[in-house]
Residue, then its C-alpha position, 0 to 999 in steps of 0.5 A: m380276568k384278574h390272574s391272582s396266583t401262580g396256580n396251574f401253568d397256563p401256556n397262553i395268557q392275555t394281560d394288560v402288562l407283562v413284566i420280564g424279570g423278578g428282581p427289585a425293578g420287576t416286582w416294583a413295575a409289577w406292583s406298581a401296574a397292578t395297583s394302577g388298575a392293570n392286570v399283570v403278568l410277571v415272568d422270572k427265568g428263576y423263582c421270583g424272590t430268590s434268583g438275581c443279584a439283589a436276593a443274594s445278600g445285603n444291599g445299600v440304598w440311596y436313601v437320603p431324607p428330604d433335607p436340602e443340604a443332605r440331598e445336595a451333597a448326595m448328588a454332588s458326591r458322585e458327579a465327578l466320579g461319573g464324569y459329570l454325565s449324571n442328570r440332577d433332575w433324574m437324581k432328584r426324582v430317584l432321591d424322591q421315589t426312593y425315599a417314598n418306596v423305602n418308607l413303604l416297605a417299612d409300612w409293609g413290615y420290613p424289619f429295619p433296624t434302629d440306630d443308637e439314637g432308636k431311630p430306624y436305619r433305612r439305608s441298607l436292606q437284606g436281599p433275602e428278606y427284601m425280595r421275599l417281601m416284594r414277592k408277597q406284596v406282588k402276589r397280594a396285588g393280583v399278579t400272576i407269576l410265572d416262575h422258572s419261565p425265561a422269556l426268549q423273544l418279544l411279540v410285535d404287531s403289524e406296526g412294530t409296536v411291542a405286544g407281549a412275549t414267548g418263552v418256556h417253562r423249564q419245569t415242564g418244557k412247554t412253551w408259553m406266550v403272553r400277549a400283553a398291551a405293554v411290556i416291561i424289560g426288567t431283566g437285569g444286566c449282563a455279567f458274562l457268567s463270571k461267577a459273581l454272586g447272584c449273577n448266574v441268571l444275568t446274561g443280557d437277555g433283555y438287551l437282545m430281545a429289546a434290540e431285536a424289536g429295534a430298541h437302542m442302548s446308552g452307555m455301554e462303554f461304561s460296562n466294565a465294572y470289576a468287583i473285588a472278591p476273595a480269590f476262592s469265593s464268588v462273593t462280590k460285595t465290595l463296600f467293606y474293602n473301603w476298610a481294607t489294606f491291600t498288599y503283596e504276598d510278603g505283606t507290603p502295602i501296594p501304593g495307591a491300591g484301594s476299593q474305590r479310586g485304587r481299583s485299577v492299581i489292583a487290576q494292574t498288579l494282578l496282571n503280574q502277581p497276586v494281590y492280598a487284602i486284610l480289613d485292618k482299618a475296621e475298629e472293634d464296633m465297626r466289625v460287629a456292625m459289618r457282620k450284622a449288615q452283610p452276613n454273606f460277606f463273611l461266609p466264605f471266610d468262615r468256611a475257609g477258617i480266615d479272620p479277614f480282620t486280622q489275616h491276609f487272604p487273596v483277592t481277585l476282580r471279577l467282571e460284573g459288566t452292566v450289572r454294577g456298570t451303568g450301560g443298558i437300554r436307552i429310555t427316552d423320557n420320564t415314563c421309562a419308555t424305550s425308543v420302541p412303542g409299548l416297551y419299557a425298561a427298568g432297573d439294571a436292564a435300563t442305562r443308569e447314566l441319568v443318575c450315576g454318569g459313567f461310574t458305578g452306582g454300586g448297591s446304593h445307587n443302582a438299588a435306588w434306580a431299580l425301585s424308582s424306575g420300576y415303579w415308573a415303569g409300572q405306572s406308565a405301562a399300566s397307563y399305556a394299556k388303558q389308552l390302548g384298550d380293547k385294541a391290544q386283544v384284536r391285533h395280529t402279533e408275531a414272535i421276532g427273535e431270530t438268533a438261535f431260533n433256527p435249530t441246526s443239529k449240524g452246526t459245529l459251534k457248541v453253545e458252551e464254546a461260544i460262551r467261553a469265546t465271549q468270556a475270553e475277550v471280556f474277562p482280561y483286565d488288559r483287554n476290557y478294564f485297561r482299554t486301547e484301540k488295538g485291543l478293543t479292535e482285535s477283540l471286536q474282530n473275534l466278536d464279529h466272527l463269533w456272532k456271525e457263527i452264532r447266527t449260522n453255525l450254532a448247535v441248537d436244539d430244544r434242550n439248549l435253546v435257553r443257553a443259546r439265547e444267553a450266549a447270543s446275548m453275551v456276544a451282542t452285549a460285548r459288541w455294543m460295549y466294545n463298539s461304544a468304547l472305541a467311540r469314546k476316545e477319552t478316559r471318563g468314569m469307569h471307562k479307562h482308555l489308555d490311548y486317551p488317558q485325559q478327560d475331553a470336555n467335548q466328549q461330555r455326551y452320551l453315546v447311543s448304540g444298537g443294531l445286531d449284525k451291523v452295530w452302530v454307535k451315535v453321538g448325542a448332544r453335548i451335556r451342559a456343565r454341571d452348574e447349568e441346567q441339564k436335560i435328558i438327551s433325547n435327539s440322538n436317534p439314528 
């Protein structure tokens, strides 16, 4: 049966490929799997096409024409920032696929603007138009979309192979089950409900589900991305702060403060006093272009009656965690497969170390990774489903989620209390941005205790099950982050360790982590220097 519409809610579906998440990675995965001949179901926590960080505003894209010099410059520009952990082979693949897919968006009718020479400008995408188009193409490809249907736990067969998922339909309260030959996790990253724009659905749910099936994480120490935002707003688009001057309250410039290389100075200053910004470095023609490129950026200023080009305004740093960081589910090969058979990962849910190293991919690199990895995961999952054939329909499956699935009305720990307790460990700059052995160890003691409480003493019922799983996902994510941060005894990329302020050439490695009740971290083989051929590290299984 070919599913082709959202239609009436069907609580029990058999399909070839299940995609969890409806952002760029999820929609590209669904489209790719469907056009490869697979029956596909996509489930989204919100409404596919409008929820998530990409749909909220403008997105830069790592779109580089196939000119050897331009491509070389594009790859080299980020290697030092990322601590030389990126992989040239993967960067080339992403550049090729991004170029092809963005051109495909133009063929589908995306309204790319033209530059002064009349040539199409394809290095930026408006989130609402982009995701509206992706939803349209996914439906046109015959994909069944279940909106407002968060996945809660994966299904596995008797051999531990992933075989689908279960969840709940928020509008009816009914549970759903999708049995599938292959599953793609495209649920985005984890921003810990920090109020960053578009991140209210990004709570690390996919990480928890994958880990419960036995999947591993990678690069979780590079998950402390903080975005600049007006103190009175949730808008965390940071590109335009490259044209900003950051000042103290009296208007005096703060030495060393900046958007890219001076953000730590901003964080350090915010520990003691307010920080202000003014976009005074933008010329008049640039100001006009900025408003066209990211109109959402200016909405909070317009509402507050502030001209950010001529008036100072207070700023803060909001944690975006793995949304703008690079950590995520570890993939093992070019197919975007995880370490668990039948399970694939794409976009922010997967590690971006291969492309970004240990530094944020921001909008552009992460956007390119989402559409590329989604495309590959979709093709790969469709191929896997075809090879599995009829076996997928006759195997016995069971749901494997544990945390929060034992309703305890007598539990004394409330879900919102658990969320606030997690945020208290990951939000502070002097705990997460500026890391120390003492601070990380103290936070982990609190988080480990919190995890035990969530496992045994969380007050859960059917009405707050989704929120309870979000709370559990955030605690699990924080524990992988901080255990990995303790293991990396150096400063590299966005991981700033005050006890080890230098970069150590002997630690040019990926750190793989996992586990739930007992978290583990394993050190991968050393990555070769940047001027040698780099290979994906795949021999670091525990």
